[in-house]
N, C-alpha and C positions, 0 to 999 in steps of 0.2 A: 128359297133355300129350304132344304129338308133337314130334319133331325139327323145328325150323323155327318152332315157336310161340314167342311171347314171354311172359315172366312178367308177370302183372298185379299190380303192387305192392299193390293193394287186397286181393287174394285171398291174398297170400303170408303165411305164418306168421311170416316174419322181415322185418326192416326193410331193404329193398333199398338205400335211401340210405345207411344206416349201413355196410352191407357194402361198397358202392362207395367211400364216403368213407374207410373204414378201410384198404382195400387200395391205393387210390390216394394216400392220405395217409401213414399210418405204414408201410404195406407188410406188415402182419400183423394178423390178427384171430383170435379164438378163441371157442369155445363150451364152457362148463364142463358136465360131466355129460352129454355127448352119448350116451355108452354106459354100460352097467352095469359095475361092477367085475368081475362074473363073465364078461362078454363079453371084457373086456380081459385077464383072466387066461387065457382060452382062446387069445387072440391071442398072448400071451406064451409059452404052451406051444408053439404052432406055430412061432414064431420061434426058440425055443431048439433045437428039433429041426433046423430048416433051417440054423441057424448052425453047429451041430456038423457037419452034413453038408458045408456049404460049406467049412469049414476043412480038411476031408480031401481036397478036390478041388483040383488045381492051378488057380489062377485063380478058384476058387469065391468067395473073399472078396477084395474090392479094398481096399487100404490107403487110409485117409484121414488118416494120421499115426500117430505112435507109439501102439500099443495101440488103434487104431480101425480098424473095418472097415465096408464097405458091401457088402451082398449084394442083388442083384436077383433077384426071384422071379416066379412066374407066379400069376395070379389064383386058380387052384384049389389053390395051395399053402397057402392060409389058409382056415379054415372060415367066417370072417366077411366075406369079400370082398363078397358081395351086400348084406349089411347096411350095409357102409360106403358103397358107391357109390350106394345108394338112400336113404341118410339124407336127410331133407328139407332139413337145413341144408347138406349137401354139394351136393346138386343145385341148391339155390337160389343158392349162391355161384357155382357153375360157370356156370349159365345167366346170372346177372346180369353177371358180369365177362367171361366168355369167349364168351358167346352160346349160343343153343340148339343149336348143332351142335358143341359141345365134345367132346373125345375123351380118355379115360383112356389114357395112353401108358406109364406106369411104375408098377410096384409093387416095393417093396424095403424094406430096413431098415438103419439105422445102429446100430452098437454101440460106444459109447465104454466101454472096459473100465477096471478099476482100473489106474492108472498112465498113462492117456491124458494127453497134454500139451495146453497151449494151442495152438489153431490160429491161423494168421495171419488177419487180417480178409480176407474174400473174398466174392465172389458165385459161384454155382454154375456159371455159364456166361456167355459174353459177351452183352451186351445186344443184342437183335435190332433191325433198322431200325424195326420197328413201335413199339418203345419209345423209341429214341434220337430218331427224327425224328417219328414219329406220336404220341408220348406216350400209348401204349396198351399195356396189359398183355396179353400173348397166351399166358401160361402161369401156372400156380399149382402150389404144392407143399403138400399136406396132411400134417400130422404127428400121430401118436398115440403117446404114451408108453405103454409096457407096465408101468411102475413109477411109484410116487410119487417125484417128483424133489426132492432136497434140495440145499442149498448145496454140500456136499462131493462131489457126484456129477458135477461137470462140467457145470453147466447150459448150455443154449444161450443165446447172447447175440446180440442184434440191434440195429442202429443204425437206428431208425425214419426213414423218408423218404428213405433213401439208394438206393432203387431207381432214382431219377432221376439219380444222380451220373453225370457223363460220365467215360468211362474213358480219357481222353487220355493219362494217365501211368500207367495200370494195366498191370502185367505180364500178358501174355496176355489183356488186356481183363477180367481177373478179380480181380487182386490189387493193391489200392491201395498207393501208396508209403507208407513209414513216416512221412513228414512229415504224412500225413493221419490218423494213428492217434489223435492227441489229439482231433480232431473226433469220431471214432467213439466214443471212450471217454466223452466228455461226453454223447453221445446214448444210450449203451448201456443196454439193458434186459435183465436176466437173467430167463429164463423158467423157472418151476418148476411145471409142470403136475402134476396128479394123475391117477391111473388113471380113465379115462372122459372126460377132456378131449380136445378136438381143436382144432388150430389150422390156419390156412392163411396162406401168405405168398407174396409174389413172391420167387422164388429169386434175383432180382437185388438184393434188399435186402441190404446189407452185413451179414455175420454171422460168427460163429465158435463153435466148441466150446471149452469151457474145461477146465482140468485136473481130472481125476477122481481125487481123493485119498481116496476111500472104498474099501471092499472089495466094492462092488457094481457091476455093469455097468448101463448105462442104455439099453436097446434102445428104438428108436423106429421105428415104421412110417412109410414115405414113400409117398405116392400122388401121381404127377405127372399133370397134366391140361393139355391144349393147346387153344387156339382154332384154328379153321381157318386154315391158312397158316403156323402154327408148325411147326418142324422137329425138335422134341425126340424125336419117335417114331423118327427115324433113329438115335438113340443107344441104342435099346432093342429088345428082341425079345420082346414079350409073346406067349406061346403059349397056346392053348386046345385041349384035346382035343375031338373030335367029341362024345363022351358028355357032357362038362361043358357044352359049348356048347348042346346041346339042352335042358338044364335051366335055362339062364339066362333071366331075364325079358327080354321084347322091349326094354324101355327100356335095360337094361344092354347088350344086344347092339348097339344103335344108337350107344351112346356109348363103345364099346371099340375100340381099335386092337389087332388080334390077327392071329396066324397060326394057322390050323387045322392040327392035327397028330394023328397016330394015337397018339403017345406023346410026353410032354414031354421036351425036350432041355435039358441044362444051358445056361444063358445065358452067352455070351461077352460080358462087360461091355465096352461100347464107350465108356463115358464115365468115363475116369480124370481125376483132378484132380492133375496133377503137382506143383503147388505145395504140396500138403498132404502129400506123401510124404517131405519132408525130415526126416531123423532118425528114420525109421521103425524101430521095434524090436518 
């Protein structure tokens, strides 16, 4: 398939209507067993090394609340990048929801460590006009856990359908007032994926991380994807070395927002979420 082609639902391995209905309805869908546990273990090893390095660099890891960090990385920092972005479910979801000219704009990972506290309900950025007025999703966030998630590890919690909530009373257009919390709690779904599972959501769907009372961290890879006209790439700086670029499949090159460099440079994270920094420890 070339950029600009449309998916033929009859030929697709996956149900396009279910994908569209899930993301426009609940705002989150998933695929169990998308990758082998061995593949995920390798991803976890890469993230562990990258996390240790990021913690040593000033500004290398951005706080997302007490005992939580986010680290943005480059595609070639993980061995399974091409496997991920060419997985047929990932490409089908992107093309179905964002269109055939979608672009990968972000690769990173979140780490809620032991002692991480409950986050406030939030969305990851302000809803764009495409969503508020056009009722169209123009970005998606894929998540892959590197560990089996259990109740005591601070599971991700999401309030289905809230990607369409208007932010009239939201602080910074991202944080709903506390008088709406009861509504979100009633809708709340706790997600406890296993190694190999993958999910995708609208980052506008109201969600939060919960308290990690275990003795284990819960790293999760994040892949951000935009439709044409979305501006999330402005918050990120994906770099690709010339040598790595030459090895990438043409399909990946066409769907990647990147800056060609001779040597990878540390990313200066441009997307902090100030409302999650309160009480950081």
